[in-house]
Steps between C-alpha positions, in 0.01 A plus 500: 500500500464226236489573129281218377387624161168387364633523143767236544421194293565153631836480320623811687368373837672162439827679420477696827437175687796338324737768624346498845583132523848559361559777755346304792220748548130435580345385173209739455522617139493858633771765486577638846786721621726200556445366150543855364842546664605149400439606139758774548281801576539707815269514800477876451366448147237259637364748750534809275369357174142611555591857606642592161359816334598587142706815465298805399550585133281814482464832670249780547579636153452167318227483240224241500679316220822495701318351800350229283834417331669481843243250611535287187881527498505363856267213415730399215790466746317192631458328164569129520515490876283242677143549611505480884176511696489776760827660387579855402877492489790645303563396138766260631237252618143513371149606592137427446254708301412764757861504628617592151239778476588643840872518418419665166277753676770578757746583224249725329423702811189331640487336841188277481430491875352315675650244262874462552778255425536421875128441556480291187741246655271444799252212514159606374634770268603279208222651285602864507356536148157517669617777730661693216170486309311621810740791556298823479795679342491281187276648232283239322460540124301302239685208344449651155695808614805312630836671447866418547579505870154396617454202731293212373321297771372147453241288677527137606247319279414257783374762748511845331758643742789709370811282491741665255632838385723589204646820347363597163768572238273584207421297189306252717815394687571494871804440715414278789616249755314178434630148552773422429659844451476873423424535127319696233174338391182579310251687713269197474619144472384147581625517860340824614235673297234628742580872515350669803595857407765755426669730751691814400779599744592818307229740383 
C-alpha cells in the first residue's frame, strides 16, 4: 500500500526523493511502508493508521448540544495537522476533509456508515464527502438556517460535483481540512465558495 498524496507539492515530493536517494531506496517520490519505517515509525502504525476511530465522548443521556460540542472538540484536536488525501487517522498524523468529519462524528456518537475510515483509505473512496452528503441519515437544511455543528458541503466549480465538507462553528466560520492543514476559515473564501448544501447530523 503506497501513500502517494495528491496534496504534496513539488517541494515535498523532491524532499522525499532526496531521502530515498540518501537511503538507497527506489526514487519514486512516494511514501511506502519502507520509507515510513525508515523515518522512524513502526510497521504496525503503517497498517493500523486507517483503522483509527475517535473515542466516544457522549452517551445515551447526552444532549444535542453535548453531541455537537463533542464533534467540534474532536475536530479541534486536529488543528494544524496536515491535509492528507484519503486519510482519516488519529490527531497524531492528519486527515482530509471527510476524514476529519468522520472522526468528529465518531466521537459524538454517530457512525456514518457506509462511510468509514477504513473504506476511505481504499482507492476510489477518496471523495467520501460525496457519500456523506448522499447518506439518507443526514438531514438537509437550508443554508440560511445553518447552525453550529452542521456540515457544510461544497461543489467543485469545474464540474459541479461535491468535493469538500467542513464543520460549521457559527459566525460564518468552519473548521476544515483543506490544503495544507486543518484550520478554521471563513465559510466562504477564494479557494472554495460553491456551497452545495447543509447537512444536520443532530436534530
